[in-house]
C-alpha positions as CSV (number, residue, x, y, z in Angstrom):
1,S,7.1,-8.0,-4.0
2,D,10.3,-6.7,-2.4
3,A,8.3,-6.4,0.9
4,L,7.7,-10.2,0.9
5,F,11.5,-10.8,0.7
6,M,13.0,-8.2,3.0
7,A,10.8,-7.8,6.1
8,P,9.3,-11.2,6.9
9,P,12.6,-13.0,7.6
10,V,13.6,-10.2,10.1
11,W,10.3,-10.6,12.0
12,T,10.7,-14.4,12.1
13,K,14.3,-14.1,13.3
14,L,13.2,-11.6,16.0
15,S,10.5,-13.9,17.1
16,K,13.0,-16.8,17.4
17,V,15.6,-14.8,19.2
18,T,13.2,-13.2,21.7
19,Q,11.0,-16.3,22.0
20,D,8.0,-13.9,21.6
21,S,5.3,-15.0,19.2
22,K,3.9,-11.5,18.8
23,Y,6.6,-10.8,16.1
24,L,5.7,-14.0,14.2
25,D,2.0,-13.1,14.5
26,F,2.6,-9.6,13.2
27,M,4.7,-10.9,10.3
28,D,2.0,-13.5,9.4
29,K,-0.7,-10.9,9.3
30,Q,1.3,-8.4,7.2
31,Y,2.7,-11.1,4.9
32,H,-0.8,-12.4,4.0
33,K,-2.1,-8.8,3.6
34,T,0.7,-8.1,1.0
35,Y,0.5,-11.6,-0.6
36,N,-3.3,-11.3,-1.1
37,M,-2.9,-7.9,-2.7
38,L,0.0,-8.8,-5.1
39,W,-0.8,-12.4,-6.0
40,D,-2.5,-12.9,-9.4
41,K,-4.6,-16.1,-9.1
42,E,-5.0,-16.4,-12.8
43,E,-1.3,-16.2,-13.7
44,K,0.0,-17.6,-10.4
45,L,2.6,-14.8,-10.1
46,F,3.2,-11.8,-8.0
47,F,2.8,-8.3,-9.4
48,R,5.8,-6.0,-8.6
49,D,3.5,-3.6,-6.8
50,K,0.0,-2.2,-7.1
51,S,1.0,0.3,-9.9
52,Y,1.3,-2.7,-12.2
53,F,-2.2,-4.1,-11.7
54,N,-3.6,-2.4,-14.8
55,V,-0.4,-2.0,-16.9
56,R,-0.2,-4.2,-20.0
57,E,2.4,-5.1,-22.6
58,K,1.7,-4.0,-26.2
59,N,0.1,-7.5,-26.8
60,G,-2.3,-7.0,-23.9
61,E,-0.4,-9.4,-21.5
62,K,0.0,-8.5,-17.8
63,I,3.4,-7.4,-16.7
64,F,5.2,-9.3,-13.9
65,W,8.7,-8.8,-12.5
66,A,10.6,-12.1,-12.6
67,R,13.2,-11.1,-10.2
68,G,10.6,-9.9,-7.7
69,N,8.8,-13.3,-7.9
70,G,12.1,-15.0,-7.2
71,W,12.7,-12.8,-4.2
72,V,9.3,-13.8,-2.7
73,F,10.3,-17.4,-2.9
74,G,13.8,-16.6,-1.6
75,G,12.3,-14.9,1.4
76,L,10.5,-18.1,2.2
77,A,13.8,-20.0,2.3
78,L,15.1,-17.4,4.8
79,M,12.0,-17.6,7.0
80,I,11.3,-21.4,7.2
81,P,14.3,-22.3,9.3
82,D,13.2,-19.8,12.0
83,F,9.6,-20.9,12.2
84,P,8.7,-22.8,15.4
85,N,8.3,-26.5,14.8
86,D,4.6,-26.4,15.7
87,W,3.8,-23.3,13.6
């Protein structure tokens, strides 16, 4: 989930500064690829990384990383101001 916080805002900023949409397009493709892999539709949370897909607590519950989920949403707050108005 760190990858959804750290890299995407850099790509959106680069796209804004250079006025080149190829950086935004790249970010979008990679963001969705990572999002789709880590998002648990049932629990509506992100796994920390793929090594946690089959790890369970003693009670059988899935393990999620609260800080990592917060970082994903924090990354959105950093990206949104740099999106083009028509994007």
